[in-house]
C-alpha positions as CSV (number, residue, x, y, z in Angstrom):
1,M,155.7,115.0,131.9
2,N,156.6,111.3,131.6
3,R,153.8,110.7,129.2
4,L,154.9,113.7,127.1
5,L,158.5,112.5,127.0
6,S,157.4,109.1,125.8
7,R,156.5,110.8,122.5
8,F,160.2,111.6,122.1
9,S,161.6,108.2,123.1
10,S,163.3,105.9,120.7
11,R,160.3,103.6,121.0
12,Y,157.8,106.1,119.6
13,T,158.2,105.4,115.9
14,R,158.3,101.7,116.6
15,S,155.2,101.9,118.7
16,L,153.3,103.7,116.0
17,V,154.3,101.1,113.4
18,Y,153.4,98.3,115.8
19,M,150.0,99.7,116.3
20,L,149.4,100.2,112.7
21,Q,150.2,96.5,112.3
22,A,147.9,95.5,115.3
23,S,145.1,97.5,113.7
24,E,145.6,95.6,110.5
25,Y,146.6,98.9,108.8
26,N,143.1,100.4,109.3
27,V,144.0,104.1,109.4
28,R,140.8,105.2,111.1
29,D,141.2,102.7,114.0
30,F,144.9,103.6,114.3
31,L,144.3,107.4,114.5
32,K,141.6,106.8,117.1
33,W,144.1,104.8,119.2
34,C,146.7,107.7,118.8
35,V,144.2,110.2,120.1
36,R,143.3,108.2,123.2
37,T,146.9,107.0,124.0
38,R,148.7,109.0,126.6
39,D,151.8,106.9,127.4
40,F,153.4,105.2,124.5
41,R,155.8,103.4,126.8
42,Q,153.0,100.9,127.6
43,V,152.8,99.7,124.0
44,E,154.0,96.2,123.0
45,I,153.5,94.8,126.5
46,R,151.4,91.8,125.2
47,K,152.9,91.2,121.8
48,A,155.9,92.3,119.8
49,I,156.0,93.9,116.3
50,V,156.4,91.4,113.5
51,W,159.0,92.9,111.2
52,S,157.4,92.3,107.9
53,Q,158.5,94.2,104.8
54,K,155.6,96.7,105.2
55,A,156.6,97.2,108.9
56,R,160.2,97.9,108.0
57,L,159.2,100.3,105.2
58,L,156.9,102.3,107.5
59,Y,159.6,102.3,110.2
60,T,162.1,103.7,107.7
61,I,159.6,106.4,106.6
62,G,158.9,107.3,110.2
63,W,162.6,107.9,110.9
64,C,163.0,109.9,107.6
65,V,160.2,112.2,108.8
66,S,161.8,112.6,112.2
67,A,165.2,113.2,110.6
68,A,163.8,116.0,108.6
69,F,162.6,117.7,111.7
70,I,165.9,117.2,113.5
71,L,167.8,118.6,110.5
72,E,165.6,121.6,110.4
73,A,166.2,122.2,114.2
74,L,170.0,121.9,113.7
75,L,170.0,124.3,110.8
76,N,168.3,126.9,112.9
77,F,171.3,127.1,115.2
78,F,173.4,128.3,112.3
79,L,170.8,130.7,111.0
80,T,169.6,132.5,114.2
81,V,170.6,133.3,117.8
82,W,171.0,130.2,120.1
83,W,168.0,130.9,122.4
84,L,165.6,131.4,119.5
85,A,167.0,128.3,117.8
86,A,166.5,126.4,121.0
87,I,162.8,127.4,121.2
88,G,162.4,126.5,117.6
89,A,164.0,123.1,118.2
90,I,161.6,122.3,121.0
91,A,158.6,123.4,118.8
92,L,159.8,121.3,115.9
93,M,160.2,118.2,118.1
94,I,156.7,118.6,119.5
95,M,155.4,119.1,115.9
96,N,157.2,116.0,114.8
97,A,155.5,114.0,117.6
98,F,152.1,115.0,116.4
99,V,152.8,114.9,112.7
100,L,154.4,111.5,112.6
101,P,151.1,109.4,113.0
102,Y,149.5,111.3,110.2
103,A,152.6,110.9,108.0
104,L,152.6,107.1,108.6
105,S,148.8,107.1,107.9
106,L,149.4,108.9,104.6
107,A,152.1,106.3,103.7
108,V,149.6,103.5,104.4
109,F,146.9,105.2,102.4
110,L,149.2,105.7,99.4
111,G,150.4,102.1,99.7
112,Q,146.8,100.9,99.6
113,L,146.1,102.7,96.4
114,V,148.8,100.4,94.8
115,Q,148.0,97.3,96.8
116,R,144.2,97.2,96.4
117,P,144.2,96.7,92.6
118,L,146.7,93.8,93.1
119,E,144.5,92.3,95.9
120,R,141.4,92.6,93.7
121,T,143.2,90.7,90.9
122,R,144.3,88.0,93.3
123,V,140.7,87.7,94.7
124,A,139.3,87.5,91.2
125,T,141.8,84.7,90.3
126,A,140.9,82.8,93.5
127,Q,137.2,83.1,92.7
128,K,137.7,81.7,89.2
129,K,139.4,78.7,90.8
130,L,136.7,78.3,93.4
131,R,133.9,78.3,90.7
132,A,135.7,75.5,89.0
133,H,135.8,73.5,92.2
134,S,133.2,70.8,92.7
135,G,133.2,70.9,96.6
136,L,130.1,71.9,98.5
137,R,130.6,75.4,99.9
138,V,129.4,76.1,103.5
139,A,129.6,79.7,104.9
140,I,129.5,80.6,108.6
141,A,128.5,84.1,109.8
142,G,127.8,85.5,113.2
143,S,129.0,87.9,115.9
144,Y,130.7,85.1,117.8
145,G,131.3,81.4,117.7
146,K,132.3,81.3,114.0
147,T,135.8,79.7,114.5
148,S,134.5,77.1,117.0
149,M,131.6,76.2,114.6
150,R,134.1,76.0,111.7
151,E,136.4,73.7,113.5
152,I,133.6,71.5,114.9
153,L,132.0,71.2,111.4
154,K,135.3,70.3,109.7
155,T,136.2,67.7,112.3
156,V,132.8,66.0,112.2
157,L,132.5,66.0,108.4
158,S,136.0,64.8,108.0
159,A,135.0,61.4,109.4
160,G,133.2,60.7,106.1
161,K,134.2,63.3,103.6
162,K,137.3,65.2,102.6
163,A,136.6,68.6,104.2
164,A,138.8,71.8,104.2
165,A,138.4,75.0,106.1
166,A,140.4,78.3,106.1
167,P,142.7,78.3,109.1
168,G,143.1,81.1,111.7
169,S,141.4,84.3,110.9
170,Y,141.2,83.9,107.2
171,N,137.7,85.5,107.0
172,T,138.4,88.4,104.7
173,P,138.5,88.4,100.9
174,L,142.3,88.3,100.8
175,G,142.5,85.7,103.6
176,I,139.9,83.5,101.8
177,A,141.8,83.9,98.5
178,T,145.0,82.7,100.3
179,F,143.1,79.6,101.5
180,I,141.7,78.9,98.0
181,D,145.2,78.9,96.6
182,T,146.0,75.9,98.9
183,L,143.2,73.7,97.7
184,G,144.0,70.6,95.8
185,G,140.7,70.3,93.9
186,D,139.5,67.0,95.4
187,E,137.9,68.4,98.5
188,E,134.3,67.4,98.9
189,V,133.3,70.2,101.4
190,L,134.8,73.7,101.7
191,I,134.0,75.7,104.9
192,F,134.3,79.4,105.0
193,E,134.2,81.8,107.9
194,L,132.7,85.2,106.9
195,G,134.1,88.2,108.9
196,E,131.9,91.2,109.4
197,Y,133.1,94.6,110.5
198,Y,130.9,97.0,108.5
199,P,127.5,96.7,106.7
200,G,127.8,94.9,103.4
201,D,130.8,92.8,104.4
202,V,128.9,89.5,104.5
203,K,127.2,90.2,101.2
204,K,130.5,90.8,99.5
205,L,132.0,87.6,100.9
206,C,128.9,85.6,99.8
207,E,129.3,87.0,96.3
208,F,132.9,85.8,96.4
209,V,132.5,82.2,97.8
210,E,129.0,81.6,96.5
211,P,127.9,79.4,99.5
212,E,125.3,76.6,99.1
213,W,124.8,76.0,102.8
214,G,125.0,78.4,105.7
215,I,125.2,78.6,109.5
216,I,124.5,81.8,111.6
217,T,125.9,81.4,115.1
218,G,124.3,84.4,116.7
219,V,124.2,88.2,116.9
220,N,125.4,90.2,119.9
221,E,127.4,93.4,120.9
222,A,130.7,92.2,119.4
223,H,131.9,95.0,117.1
224,L,128.9,97.1,118.2
225,E,131.2,100.1,118.3
226,K,131.7,99.8,114.5
227,F,128.1,98.9,113.7
228,G,126.3,101.3,116.0
229,S,123.3,99.2,116.7
230,L,122.3,95.5,117.1
231,E,119.9,95.9,114.3
232,R,122.6,96.9,111.8
233,T,124.7,94.1,113.1
234,A,121.9,91.6,112.5
235,A,121.1,93.0,109.1
236,T,124.7,92.5,108.1
237,I,125.0,88.9,109.4
238,F,121.7,87.9,107.8
239,E,123.0,89.0,104.5
240,L,124.0,85.3,104.4
241,S,120.4,84.3,104.7
242,E,119.4,86.7,101.9
243,Y,122.0,85.3,99.6
244,L,121.1,81.6,100.3
245,D,117.4,82.5,99.6
246,G,115.8,79.2,100.7
247,K,118.9,77.0,100.6
248,P,119.8,75.1,103.8
249,L,120.6,77.5,106.6
250,Y,121.2,76.7,110.3
251,V,120.4,79.4,112.9
252,N,121.2,79.4,116.6
253,E,117.9,79.8,118.3
254,E,119.5,80.2,121.7
255,N,120.4,83.7,120.6
256,D,117.3,86.0,120.8
257,V,118.3,88.3,118.0
258,S,119.1,85.5,115.6
259,K,115.8,83.8,116.5
260,V,113.8,86.9,115.6
261,H,115.6,87.4,112.3
262,A,115.7,83.7,111.2
263,P,113.6,82.8,108.1
264,Q,110.8,80.4,108.6
265,E,112.5,77.6,106.6
266,A,115.7,77.8,108.7
267,I,116.9,74.8,110.6
268,A,117.0,75.9,114.3
269,Y,119.7,74.5,116.6
270,S,120.1,74.7,120.4
271,R,121.1,72.6,123.3
272,E,117.5,71.1,123.2
273,R,117.0,70.4,119.6
274,V,118.3,70.7,116.0
275,G,115.6,70.6,113.3
276,E,113.4,67.5,114.0
277,W,116.0,65.9,116.3
278,R,115.7,66.1,120.1
279,I,118.7,66.3,122.5
280,E,118.6,64.3,125.7
281,N,120.8,63.4,128.7
282,A,123.1,66.4,128.2
283,R,126.0,66.7,130.7
284,T,129.3,68.5,130.9
285,D,132.4,68.7,133.1
286,L,136.1,69.2,132.8
287,S,136.4,65.9,130.9
288,G,134.1,67.0,128.1
289,T,130.4,67.1,127.0
290,K,128.1,64.2,126.3
291,F,124.5,64.0,125.0
292,T,122.1,61.9,122.9
293,M,120.4,63.0,119.7
294,R,117.1,61.2,118.9
295,N,114.8,61.3,115.9
296,G,112.2,58.5,116.2
297,A,114.1,55.2,116.3
298,I,117.4,56.8,115.2
299,V,119.8,57.6,118.1
300,V,123.2,59.3,117.9
301,S,125.4,59.3,121.0
302,V,127.7,62.3,121.0
303,S,130.8,62.5,123.2
304,S,133.2,65.4,122.8
305,K,136.1,66.9,124.7
306,L,134.6,70.4,124.2
307,L,133.6,72.0,127.5
308,G,130.3,73.7,128.4
309,M,126.6,73.2,127.6
310,H,126.8,76.0,125.1
311,M,128.8,73.7,122.8
312,I,125.9,71.2,122.5
313,G,124.1,73.3,119.9
314,P,127.1,73.7,117.5
315,L,127.9,70.0,117.9
316,A,124.4,68.9,117.2
317,A,124.2,71.2,114.1
318,A,127.4,69.6,112.8
319,V,126.1,66.1,113.4
320,H,122.8,67.0,111.7
321,M,124.6,68.4,108.6
322,G,126.8,65.4,108.5
323,L,123.8,63.1,108.4
324,A,122.1,65.3,105.8
325,L,125.3,65.0,103.6
326,G,125.3,61.2,103.7
327,L,127.5,60.3,106.7
328,T,126.4,57.3,108.7
329,V,125.6,57.5,112.4
330,A,128.9,55.7,113.2
331,Q,130.8,58.3,111.2
332,V,129.3,61.4,112.9
333,E,129.8,59.8,116.3
334,E,133.4,59.2,115.5
335,G,133.8,62.7,114.1
336,A,132.2,64.3,117.2
337,S,134.5,62.3,119.5
338,R,137.5,63.9,117.8
339,T,136.4,67.4,118.7
340,C,138.4,69.0,121.5
341,A,139.1,72.4,122.9
342,F,140.5,74.9,120.5
343,E,143.5,77.1,121.4
344,H,142.5,79.9,123.8
345,R,138.8,79.0,123.6
346,L,137.9,77.4,126.9
347,E,141.1,75.3,126.6
348,P,141.8,73.4,129.9
349,K,145.3,73.0,131.2
350,T,146.4,71.5,134.5
351,D,149.8,72.6,136.0
352,G,152.1,70.6,138.2
353,S,150.5,71.9,141.4
354,G,147.0,70.7,140.5
355,V,145.5,74.0,139.4
356,V,143.2,73.9,136.4
357,T,143.4,76.9,134.0
358,L,140.6,77.4,131.5
359,D,142.2,79.6,128.8
360,D,139.3,81.5,127.2
361,S,141.3,84.5,126.2
362,Y,140.0,84.6,122.6
363,N,136.4,84.8,123.8
364,G,135.4,88.5,123.8
365,N,131.6,88.6,123.5
366,P,128.7,88.7,126.0
367,D,127.1,85.4,125.0
368,G,130.4,83.6,125.4
369,V,131.0,85.2,128.7
370,A,127.6,84.1,130.0
371,A,128.2,80.6,128.8
372,V,131.6,80.2,130.5
373,I,130.4,81.7,133.8
374,D,127.6,79.1,133.8
375,F,130.2,76.4,133.2
376,L,132.5,77.7,135.8
377,A,129.7,77.8,138.3
378,S,129.0,74.1,137.7
379,L,132.5,73.1,138.7
380,Q,133.8,72.0,142.1
381,G,136.6,73.8,144.0
382,R,137.5,77.4,144.4
383,R,136.9,79.4,141.2
384,F,138.8,82.4,139.9
385,Y,137.5,84.6,137.1
386,V,140.2,86.8,135.5
387,T,139.2,89.4,133.0
388,P,140.0,92.9,131.6
389,G,136.4,93.1,130.2
390,L,135.3,93.2,126.6
391,V,136.0,95.6,123.8
392,E,133.9,97.3,121.1
393,M,130.7,97.2,123.1
394,G,129.8,100.7,122.0
395,P,126.9,102.4,123.7
396,R,126.1,99.3,125.7
397,T,129.6,99.1,127.3
398,E,128.4,99.9,130.9
399,E,125.3,97.7,130.6
400,V,127.2,94.7,129.3
401,H,129.9,94.9,132.0
402,R,127.6,95.5,134.9
403,T,125.7,92.4,133.7
404,I,128.9,90.4,133.9
405,G,129.4,91.5,137.5
406,T,125.8,90.5,138.3
407,R,126.3,87.0,136.7
408,L,129.5,86.4,138.6
409,A,127.8,87.3,141.9
410,A,124.8,85.0,141.1
411,A,127.2,82.2,140.3
412,H,129.0,82.7,143.6
413,I,132.5,82.7,142.0
414,E,134.8,83.0,145.0
415,Q,137.6,85.1,143.4
416,V,137.2,87.8,140.7
417,V,140.5,89.3,139.4
418,L,140.0,92.5,137.4
419,I,142.5,94.2,135.1
420,R,142.4,97.9,135.6
421,N,141.0,99.8,132.6
422,S,138.0,101.8,131.4
423,V,135.4,99.0,131.7
424,T,136.3,96.9,134.7
425,P,134.9,99.5,137.2
426,F,131.5,98.6,135.7
427,I,132.0,94.9,136.5
428,E,132.9,95.9,140.0
429,K,129.7,98.0,140.2
430,G,127.6,95.0,139.0
431,L,129.3,92.8,141.7
432,T,128.5,95.3,144.4
433,D,124.9,95.9,143.3
434,A,124.3,92.2,143.3
435,G,125.7,91.8,146.9
436,Y,128.8,89.9,145.8
437,S,130.5,88.3,148.9
438,G,133.7,87.0,147.3
439,V,137.1,88.6,146.9
440,V,137.9,91.2,144.2
441,T,141.6,91.7,143.3
442,W,142.9,94.4,141.0
443,F,146.0,94.4,138.8
444,D,147.2,97.2,136.5
445,H,147.7,94.9,133.5
446,A,147.1,91.2,132.6
447,L,150.8,90.1,132.7
448,L,151.0,91.2,136.4
449,A,147.9,89.1,137.2
450,Y,149.2,86.1,135.3
451,A,152.5,86.3,137.3
452,A,150.6,86.6,140.6
453,L,148.1,83.7,140.1
454,P,150.5,80.9,141.0
455,H,151.0,82.5,144.3
456,M,147.2,82.9,144.8
457,T,146.1,79.4,144.0
458,V,146.4,75.9,145.4
459,S,145.7,72.4,144.1
460,G,142.0,72.0,143.2
461,D,141.4,75.6,142.2
462,V,140.0,76.5,138.8
463,V,141.2,79.7,137.0
464,L,139.2,81.1,134.1
465,L,141.2,83.5,131.9
466,Q,138.4,85.5,130.1
467,N,139.4,87.5,127.1
468,D,142.6,89.5,126.6
469,W,142.6,93.1,125.5
470,P,144.8,93.7,122.5
471,D,147.2,96.6,122.9
472,Q,145.1,98.9,120.7
473,Y,142.3,98.9,123.3
474,C,144.6,99.5,126.3
């Protein structure tokens, strides 16, 4: 009954508008969320609605639709007997609750009919400006690690060249167009992150930015729910390789799927090598990551504040590209030394009580999870692993999460904190099957876990916050 009543609360319209916004106004994803959501009172726990013009307009439309139902219900009391009007009013309120999501979806669809031609014009204008730009264009594609690779590359190359990269999640045509609008024209290297959600996305973005160099960071189950299979995911990401057609392309050979699909002429990178360069003396801890790159008599000493052995490959690829573009050894060493943890991506923080928190809440893919569990296992002290699991794993959801449980058990992580939802029981099953001997603690949602952690930890403990489910998946 409480869940049903939540559909008639004052927050209902606001919740629907918020979720449209959180779904980036993707009507299909929004309606899927509406179907599986039972209690709308639990929306906006993690984030609050941003009252943009579009959000305000949709909120007004929602209230107009609801007002029409309310008015009809009131009119019935003047046109028929009270008990029949009362039944009709209840029916109309129930109808309003189920009609409102579709009314808002229709409003979004009609708005897009007007908005899309304007967006196409803006993208075309940005492409014209980009074609007139003399900067070298580098594109990064992959299921995971794109943002980290983008920031590493920008930082390293900036030691010897004027490099620019789109900020945040500007990896769609409109986002990239917004970035192009900010360019001054004197940049020597332009770095683009290519987002992929459906087949053909990377190809379209390549036709837009026309890259001359490329990097493929890996292929895994991220967005598998949308793609349906790893093969379709790989085909979409390697649209970058097809577009480059023999031009310089770096491919992460630590990822099995990428390794299989990589063209023969691709430059392979990993924690062991990049192209003809060998990587030696690699080590990592909470202070950062260090290693040496060697090619014959040429030696590059890399020291970074980035954490984890999985960062060696991207760092080495950026150094290799920097040298290929004319930077000196001293410049790439300086550039690498400036790299540090990015916000919410294995970002270390130490509180006043001496507890180290590794904020990895923006990491939501299986390869990233495996890497950070390995890093956590290498650290001293009592380790906590806090997670709600991963989203959009599609048909491999159970397998992926049971594997996480198995990895945690093998790494002997002392404390596992699980956020109760549809996937964390699979992590528990993996822990149990692997004979896990540590402590498993459950919380109903992440905010409760975060509030409890200060009371569960002491100086010297290390807490890893792995992923954070957005509201639309809860």
